[in-house]
C-alpha positions as CSV (number, residue, x, y, z in Angstrom):
1,M,18.1,11.7,24.9
2,P,19.7,8.3,25.5
3,C,16.7,6.1,24.9
4,P,17.7,2.9,23.1
5,N,14.1,2.4,22.0
6,G,13.8,5.9,20.4
7,V,11.3,7.4,22.9
8,D,11.4,11.2,22.8
9,I,11.7,11.6,26.5
10,P,12.0,15.5,26.6
11,G,9.2,15.8,24.0
12,N,6.8,13.6,26.0
13,F,7.6,15.4,29.2
14,E,7.1,18.8,27.6
15,I,3.7,18.0,26.4
16,Y,2.7,16.4,29.7
17,N,3.9,19.4,31.6
18,E,2.0,21.8,29.2
19,A,-1.2,19.9,29.9
20,F,-1.0,21.0,33.5
21,L,0.7,24.3,33.1
22,H,-2.0,25.5,30.6
23,E,-4.8,23.4,32.0
24,D,-5.5,22.1,28.6
25,L,-5.6,18.3,28.5
26,P,-7.4,18.1,25.1
27,G,-4.8,20.3,23.5
28,A,-2.0,18.3,25.0
29,R,-3.5,15.1,23.8
30,F,-3.8,16.6,20.3
31,K,-0.1,17.6,20.3
32,Y,0.9,14.1,21.6
33,Q,-0.9,12.5,18.6
34,I,0.3,15.0,16.0
35,F,3.8,16.0,17.1
36,I,5.2,12.8,18.7
37,A,5.7,9.9,16.3
38,E,4.0,6.7,17.6
39,A,7.4,5.0,18.0
40,A,8.7,8.0,20.0
41,R,5.7,8.2,22.4
42,A,5.8,7.4,26.1
43,G,3.9,4.2,25.4
44,A,6.9,2.8,23.6
45,C,9.0,2.9,26.8
46,A,10.3,-0.6,27.5
47,A,11.3,0.3,31.1
48,C,14.9,-0.7,30.5
49,H,16.1,2.0,32.9
50,E,19.1,2.9,30.7
51,C,18.0,6.5,30.3
52,E,17.8,6.9,34.1
53,E,21.5,6.4,34.5
54,D,22.2,9.4,32.3
55,C,19.4,11.7,33.5
56,P,20.9,14.8,35.1
57,Q,17.7,15.3,37.1
58,K,17.6,11.7,38.3
59,I,14.0,11.3,37.2
60,P,12.6,7.8,37.4
61,I,11.7,8.0,33.7
62,S,10.6,4.4,33.3
63,E,8.0,5.0,36.1
64,W,6.8,8.2,34.5
65,M,6.5,7.2,30.8
66,P,3.5,4.9,31.5
67,K,1.8,7.7,33.4
68,V,2.5,10.2,30.6
69,H,1.1,7.8,28.0
70,A,-2.0,6.9,30.2
71,L,-2.9,10.6,30.4
72,L,-2.0,11.7,26.9
73,G,-2.7,8.6,24.9
74,A,-6.2,8.3,26.2
75,A,-9.0,9.0,23.7
């Protein structure tokens, strides 16, 4: 987890994926608010791209974090 801003990249993706896998958006939003500290949420991504250099799956993380936060951080 090489995020210099402290974003919990795997944790955010795990909850995001669970929302679709289990078809439970309300439950995923609850987990996002309870289990991911605000400073570690996807919304804290500064889009610095440093994590992408080390990502073994070559995921464009800085493009995905705003999408994750938009879905899970919504009220």
